[in-house]
N, C-alpha and C positions, 0 to 999 in steps of 0.2 A: 049166673051171678052177675051183679052189676059192677061197673067200674068203681062206684062209690063204696060198695061193700068190700071189694078187693082191697082198696086203700085202707078201709077201716080195719081190716085184719092186721095191718101193719102198725097202726097207730101213728103213722107219719102224717105230717102236713102235706098239702099239695106240692109245695116247693121241694121238700125233702124226698117225697115219693118220686117226683119227676126227675130229680137229680140222680137218684139211685137207679131208676129204670130207664134213663135216657129218653124221656118223653118230653116234647115241648110243653111248657106250662100252659100256654094259651090253648093248645089243642086239648090237653087234659081237662082244663077248666070247662071248656065247651062240652066235653063229654059228660062231666058230672052235672052240669047245668041243664042237660037235655037239649042243648042247641044243635048238637051233632051226635051222630051215632057211630061208635067205633065198630069196625068189622068184627063179626062173631069170632073169627079165628084169632084175632088179637086178644079179645077178652079171655078166651080159653087159654091161650099161651101165657098171658099175664097172670091169670089165676094159678096156673101150674107153677110158674116161676116163683111167685110170692109164697105159695105153700111149701115149695122145695127149700127156699131160703129160710123159712120159719123152722122147718124140720132140722136144717143144718145148724141153726143157731141155738138149738136146745141141747 
């Protein structure tokens, strides 16, 4: 799963997503724009956390 798709699951803006998950906005924007590549482990952990948060909010 891509960083963009993970954020899309939440429906949050970049700013709100970064605030919620404590990610620097500039770093996250570069990931989504394809200028930088996040480490695979980070993508997996972030997806896990987002899905867990979604389950808990239901």
